[in-house]
C-alpha positions in Angstrom: 0.0 0.0 0.0 1.2 3.5 -0.7 0.6 6.6 1.5 1.0 9.9 -0.2 1.6 13.2 1.6 1.4 16.2 -0.8 1.1 20.0 -0.9 1.6 22.9 -3.3 5.3 23.9 -3.4 6.5 27.2 -2.0 8.4 28.6 -5.0 10.6 27.8 -7.9 13.4 30.3 -8.7 16.0 30.4 -11.4 19.2 32.3 -12.2 17.9 32.5 -15.8 15.6 35.6 -16.1 13.7 34.9 -19.3 12.1 31.6 -18.4 8.3 31.3 -18.8 6.2 29.7 -16.0 5.4 26.8 -18.4 9.2 26.2 -19.0 9.8 26.1 -15.3 6.9 23.7 -14.6 7.9 21.4 -17.5 11.5 21.3 -16.2 10.5 20.3 -12.6 7.6 18.0 -13.4 8.6 14.5 -12.4 11.8 15.5 -10.6 12.5 13.2 -7.7 15.0 12.6 -4.9 16.6 9.4 -3.8 16.8 10.2 0.0 14.6 7.9 2.0 12.4 9.8 4.4 11.9 6.7 6.5 15.7 6.5 7.2 15.5 9.6 9.4 12.2 8.8 11.1 12.4 7.8 14.7 8.9 7.2 16.0 6.9 4.2 17.4 5.1 3.6 14.1 8.2 3.7 11.8 8.1 -0.1 11.6 4.9 0.2 9.5 6.8 2.1 6.8 9.2 0.6 4.3 10.3 3.7 2.4 9.4 7.2 1.5 10.6 9.3 -1.4 9.9 12.9 -2.5 9.0 14.0 -6.0 7.4 17.0 -7.7 4.4 16.9 -10.0 2.5 19.5 -11.9 -1.3 19.1 -11.4 -3.7 21.6 -13.1 -0.9 24.1 -13.7 0.4 24.0 -10.1 3.6 22.4 -8.7 3.1 19.9 -5.9 5.7 18.3 -3.7 4.7 14.7 -2.9 6.3 12.1 -0.6 5.2 8.6 -1.4 5.6 6.1 1.4 5.5 2.3 1.0 3.4 1.1 4.0 3.2 -2.4 5.2 0.6 -1.8 7.9 -2.3 0.7 8.2 -1.5 3.8 10.2 -3.9 5.2 12.8 -5.2 8.7 12.2 -2.9 10.0 14.9 0.1 8.3 13.2 -1.0 9.7 9.9 -1.0 13.2 11.4 2.4 12.7 12.9 3.8 11.4 9.6 2.4 14.4 7.7 4.0 16.8 10.2 7.3 14.9 10.0 7.1 15.0 6.2 6.5 18.7 6.2 9.5 19.2 8.5 11.7 17.2 6.1 10.5 19.4 3.2 11.4 22.6 5.1 14.5 21.7 7.1 15.7 18.3 6.1 15.8 16.6 2.8 13.9 19.4 1.0 16.3 22.1 2.2 19.0 21.1 -0.3 16.5 21.8 -3.1 16.5 25.5 -2.1 20.3 25.7 -1.9 21.4 23.9 -5.1 20.0 24.0 -8.6 18.1 20.9 -9.6 17.9 21.1 -13.4 19.9 22.4 -16.4 17.9 25.6 -16.1 19.4 26.2 -12.7 16.1 25.9 -10.9 15.9 26.1 -7.1 12.7 24.6 -5.6 11.3 25.4 -2.2 9.1 22.4 -1.2 7.8 24.1 1.9 6.3 27.5 2.9 4.8 28.9 6.1 1.1 27.9 6.6 1.4 25.3 3.8 -1.8 23.1 3.6 -1.0 19.4 3.3 -3.1 16.5 2.4 -2.5 12.8 2.6 -4.2 9.7 1.3 -3.6 6.0 0.6 -3.6 4.3 -2.8 
């Protein structure tokens, strides 16, 4: 089973001035990261998670950050809330932080996965 935590990204910036919004979205759509979010998780429910990886996806013209977790056991609603909070923390200060500090594409794009008051959602598939 997969558990997805997602939200609209904070911002995408570039050192190239003449890029259109469509060019930026096309360049970051499908971008992913190979750092496992579960590796850094230290909570009583972490044994229910196998892995968790961040990616970016354009949906209806907006860029979303998504962390997809492989889950081997259903999480309670309290555990889901904790995982969503942990994930958002990784977007802002952990794994996602390097996306703000180093360009991620040939177009020298810097992605901010998190922003203050970001609304997150989560669901299983």
